[in-house]
C-alpha distance (Angstrom), angle and dihedral (degrees) to the residues before:
residue distance angle dihedral
M1 . . .
N2 3.75 . .
G3 3.83 105.8 .
T4 3.82 94.5 -154.7
T5 3.79 98.3 48.9
S6 3.87 98.6 28.9
L7 3.78 90.5 -135.1
Y8 3.78 128.1 143.7
S9 3.77 130.0 -142.4
I10 3.79 121.0 -138.4
G11 3.79 88.6 -102.2
S12 3.80 91.0 53.2
L13 3.81 91.0 50.0
A14 3.78 89.4 50.5
A15 3.80 91.5 51.1
L16 3.82 92.7 48.1
T17 3.81 97.4 45.8
G18 3.79 105.7 26.0
V19 3.80 90.3 -124.2
P20 3.82 112.7 138.9
V21 3.80 116.2 -107.2
R22 3.81 91.9 -122.0
T23 3.83 90.6 54.7
I24 3.80 92.7 50.7
R25 3.78 89.4 48.1
F26 3.81 89.6 51.1
Y27 3.82 91.4 50.8
S28 3.79 88.9 50.8
D29 3.80 94.1 47.4
S30 3.82 91.2 49.4
G31 3.79 93.2 50.6
L32 3.78 97.0 -111.8
L33 3.79 92.4 111.5
P34 3.81 109.5 25.4
P35 3.81 113.8 -168.2
T36 3.78 117.4 -107.0
D37 3.78 92.8 -141.0
R38 3.78 143.5 -24.2
T39 3.79 129.3 -117.4
P40 3.81 120.9 -120.4
A41 3.80 86.0 -98.2
G42 3.83 90.5 55.7
Y43 3.81 98.6 -106.5
R44 3.78 117.4 144.1
S45 3.81 120.0 -112.0
Y46 3.79 132.2 -171.5
D47 3.80 136.3 -154.2
E48 3.81 132.0 -143.6
A49 3.81 91.6 -83.7
A50 3.79 90.1 55.6
L51 3.81 89.9 49.5
T52 3.81 89.6 53.4
R53 3.82 89.7 46.4
L54 3.80 91.0 52.6
R55 3.78 91.3 50.4
T56 3.80 89.3 50.3
I57 3.80 90.4 51.1
C58 3.81 90.1 50.8
A59 3.81 92.7 48.5
L60 3.81 91.8 51.0
R61 3.81 92.3 45.7
E62 3.83 90.0 52.8
L63 3.79 86.1 57.0
D64 3.82 87.4 56.0
I65 3.80 94.0 -112.1
G66 3.79 112.9 155.9
L67 3.80 123.8 -114.6
A68 3.81 93.3 -116.1
T69 3.80 90.6 55.8
I70 3.81 91.5 45.3
S71 3.79 89.1 53.2
R72 3.82 90.4 54.5
V73 3.81 91.2 48.4
L74 3.78 92.7 50.2
G75 3.79 89.9 45.1
G76 3.80 91.8 53.6
D77 3.83 96.3 -114.4
L78 3.81 92.1 114.1
S79 3.78 132.1 31.0
V80 3.77 122.2 -130.8
A81 3.83 88.0 -120.6
E82 3.80 92.1 57.4
V83 3.78 92.6 48.2
A84 3.80 92.0 45.1
A85 3.81 91.5 53.6
V86 3.80 92.7 51.5
Q87 3.78 92.5 43.6
A88 3.80 91.6 48.4
D89 3.81 90.2 56.1
A90 3.81 91.2 48.2
T91 3.79 91.4 47.8
E92 3.79 91.3 49.6
L93 3.79 89.3 53.9
Q94 3.81 90.6 49.8
I95 3.80 90.3 50.0
R96 3.81 91.2 52.2
V97 3.79 90.4 49.6
L98 3.81 91.4 49.7
R99 3.79 92.6 47.1
L100 3.79 90.9 50.0
R101 3.79 90.2 48.5
H102 3.80 89.3 49.3
S103 3.81 91.3 50.3
V104 3.80 91.7 48.9
L105 3.80 91.7 50.7
R106 3.81 91.6 48.2
H107 3.79 90.4 48.9
L108 3.80 93.0 49.7
A109 3.80 91.3 47.1
R110 3.80 93.2 51.6
R111 3.80 93.1 47.5
R112 3.80 94.4 42.8
S113 3.77 85.3 -136.2
T114 3.78 125.6 -152.6
P115 3.82 119.0 -127.7
E116 3.82 89.1 -98.9
E117 3.81 92.2 52.2
T118 3.79 90.2 46.3
L119 3.80 90.6 55.8
L120 3.82 91.3 48.0
V121 3.81 93.4 50.2
H122 3.79 90.5 46.4
E123 3.80 91.9 52.3
L124 3.81 94.0 45.0
T125 3.80 93.9 50.5
R126 3.81 93.0 47.1
L127 3.80 92.3 59.7
T128 3.78 115.0 115.2
S129 3.80 121.1 -123.0
D130 3.81 90.5 -100.4
E131 3.81 91.5 49.3
R132 3.80 91.5 49.9
R133 3.80 91.3 50.0
R134 3.80 89.9 48.5
L135 3.80 90.3 52.5
V136 3.81 90.9 53.8
T137 3.81 92.8 43.2
D138 3.81 92.3 51.2
F139 3.80 90.3 49.9
I140 3.81 93.1 51.8
T141 3.81 94.0 41.2
S142 3.79 91.0 53.6
L143 3.81 88.8 64.6
T144 3.79 96.6 55.3
A145 3.80 95.8 64.9
T146 3.82 96.1 65.0
T147 3.81 124.0 53.1
Q148 3.80 134.9 -15.8
V149 3.80 88.3 -108.2
A150 3.80 89.1 56.1
A151 3.80 91.1 47.8
T152 3.81 89.1 53.5
A153 3.79 89.1 49.7
A154 3.80 90.4 52.0
A155 3.79 90.8 51.6
A156 3.80 89.7 53.4
L157 3.80 91.8 49.6
R158 3.80 91.0 52.9
T159 3.80 90.0 61.5
A160 3.81 90.8 67.8
V161 3.80 113.9 28.6
P162 3.82 115.6 178.3
D163 3.81 111.2 -117.2
L164 3.81 114.9 -174.2
P165 3.83 110.3 -150.1
E166 3.79 121.0 -127.3
D167 3.81 90.3 -111.9
P168 3.82 103.7 39.0
S169 3.77 126.2 -176.1
H170 3.80 120.6 -122.9
A171 3.82 89.7 -99.7
Q172 3.81 93.0 49.5
L173 3.79 92.6 49.3
A174 3.81 93.0 48.5
A175 3.81 90.3 47.8
W176 3.81 91.7 49.5
V177 3.81 92.9 50.9
E178 3.81 90.9 49.5
L179 3.81 91.0 47.0
A180 3.80 92.0 50.5
E181 3.79 90.1 50.8
L182 3.82 90.9 50.3
M183 3.80 93.2 48.2
G184 3.79 90.2 53.2
D185 3.81 93.3 50.8
T186 3.82 113.6 99.8
D187 3.80 93.2 -155.9
F188 3.79 91.7 52.7
R189 3.81 91.3 50.7
A190 3.79 88.8 56.3
R191 3.80 91.8 48.2
V192 3.79 95.6 46.9
A193 3.80 90.5 49.7
H194 3.81 89.4 63.6
A195 3.80 103.2 33.2
T196 3.79 109.3 31.3
L197 3.78 89.9 119.9
P198 3.81 127.8 22.1
P199 3.80 116.5 -116.5
S200 3.80 116.5 -85.9
D201 3.80 117.4 -93.0
E202 3.79 90.6 -105.1
D203 3.82 92.0 54.8
A204 3.81 98.6 37.9
L205 3.82 94.8 91.9
P206 3.83 110.4 48.6
G207 3.79 112.6 -149.2
V208 3.81 93.5 23.9
A209 3.80 120.9 107.2
P210 3.84 108.4 -97.9
H211 3.82 94.9 -121.3
T212 3.82 92.3 49.4
A213 3.81 92.2 44.4
A214 3.81 92.4 51.1
D215 3.84 91.4 50.1
L216 3.81 92.2 48.6
V217 3.81 94.9 47.3
R218 3.80 92.1 47.7
F219 3.81 90.3 49.2
A220 3.80 91.2 49.4
R221 3.80 91.7 49.2
Q222 3.81 93.9 48.0
T223 3.80 92.4 46.4
V224 3.80 97.2 45.4
T225 3.82 100.3 40.5
P226 3.85 95.8 73.6
A227 3.80 89.7 53.2
I228 3.80 90.8 50.4
E229 3.81 91.5 48.0
A230 3.81 88.9 51.0
Q231 3.83 88.4 51.8
T232 3.80 90.5 -122.5
D233 3.79 113.7 -178.3
P234 3.83 106.4 -114.2
H235 3.83 88.6 -140.2
S236 3.82 94.1 54.2
E237 3.80 130.3 102.7
Q238 3.81 89.1 -112.0
A239 3.79 88.9 57.4
A240 3.79 90.9 48.1
A241 3.81 90.1 58.9
V242 3.82 90.8 51.7
V243 3.80 91.4 48.7
E244 3.81 91.6 49.2
T245 3.81 89.1 56.7
V246 3.79 92.7 50.7
V247 3.81 94.7 43.8
S248 3.80 90.9 48.6
R249 3.81 91.0 53.7
F250 3.82 91.2 49.1
A251 3.81 92.2 47.3
T252 3.81 92.1 52.3
A253 3.82 94.7 45.3
L254 3.81 94.3 45.7
A255 3.81 96.1 37.7
R256 3.79 91.1 -124.6
P257 3.80 131.5 130.4
A258 3.81 115.6 -99.2
D259 3.79 92.3 -117.7
P260 3.83 135.9 133.4
E261 3.80 90.6 -87.5
L262 3.81 91.4 59.7
R263 3.79 90.3 47.3
A264 3.80 91.3 50.8
W265 3.80 90.9 49.3
M266 3.81 91.8 49.1
A267 3.81 91.9 49.3
Q268 3.80 90.8 50.8
Q269 3.82 93.1 50.0
F270 3.79 95.0 47.7
E271 3.78 91.4 46.4
Q272 3.80 94.1 54.5
G273 3.77 115.1 94.0
H274 3.78 92.8 14.3
D275 3.80 116.1 107.5
P276 3.83 115.7 -174.3
L277 3.81 91.0 -153.0
V278 3.80 91.1 54.2
E279 3.81 88.9 49.1
R280 3.80 86.6 51.9
Y281 3.82 89.1 55.0
W282 3.81 91.4 56.3
R283 3.80 92.5 47.0
L284 3.81 89.6 52.0
V285 3.81 90.7 50.5
W286 3.81 89.5 52.7
T287 3.80 89.8 51.0
V288 3.81 95.4 47.9
N289 3.81 91.7 48.3
D290 3.81 91.7 43.2
W291 3.79 91.4 -126.3
H292 3.77 120.9 165.7
V293 3.79 108.5 -114.5
L294 3.79 113.7 -139.0
P295 3.84 109.6 -147.6
G296 3.81 90.6 -142.2
H297 3.79 89.2 61.3
L298 3.79 94.8 54.4
P299 3.83 118.7 100.5
F300 3.79 110.6 -90.0
Q301 3.80 95.7 -168.1
P302 3.84 99.6 85.5
W303 3.81 92.7 53.8
L304 3.80 92.6 46.8
V305 3.81 93.4 46.3
T306 3.81 90.8 51.1
A307 3.79 91.8 47.2
L308 3.79 92.7 47.6
R309 3.77 94.2 49.2
G310 3.78 94.1 41.2
R311 3.78 91.9 53.0
R312 3.79 92.0 46.9
A313 3.81 90.5 52.5
D314 3.81 89.8 52.4
E315 3.81 91.5 51.6
Q316 3.80 92.6 49.0
A317 3.79 90.4 50.0
I318 3.81 89.9 53.1
H319 3.80 92.8 49.6
């Protein structure tokens, strides 16, 4: 620096800012950093204002703002606030893209995906919001053209359409990929058309008077749900006590002995109309939509069927 003129050479600017000499020279040649003066030998020199300008250029470049935009800011055509707002939106988009890429990589790593699966996941996650909605709509619409039962199933599916957010979590992304695979499976479409919803309480026990059947199913649900919420093992002694209560109520209402045959009949009735894969579909929808799952709203039949059959097996082993 020249002490009498308070001017800096390009080398001095480089030393003060850490910006390479060739970069400063480029900024000068492009008009971003015009020299304040020139020495008698023709070398460029810069004052304090130029030093501040260079630091501003560097700060904006670190924010990934292009040189053309920086030139407009320095020229007064754009304010820093305007540029910051636009850049913030662009950065947010980049962050979403990176998060999605991170989620995809995590998903592929956990599944130990094959090249074919990798391509499928890549294609599914690249779908736009409209394309994802169209995929779901096509799946539901395909059910309405068959039977009345299928049309009823489609109506139920429309009440809870999966909607993957733009910035999904790892769990939401994994759930969406699994959902998309299910919706594209012909066998699953056939299954969901017949078991989207379990039969009503009145119809859940064929051959039993509707009023009696409804009372028994409600009692079973109310009795079993606390055990499910407590994560009770259906093979445990605690579960056996719950099952005894339910079986006893059925035996009294149906005037039948509380024996293994009644248990087998109960297990068969509660198993009908309940498809674990269809239940999986609904759980995935809850995950994708980030809905809070209330334990009391979960199907109770699988737990009760397992407990009934497990207890029966124990009794047969004893006898």
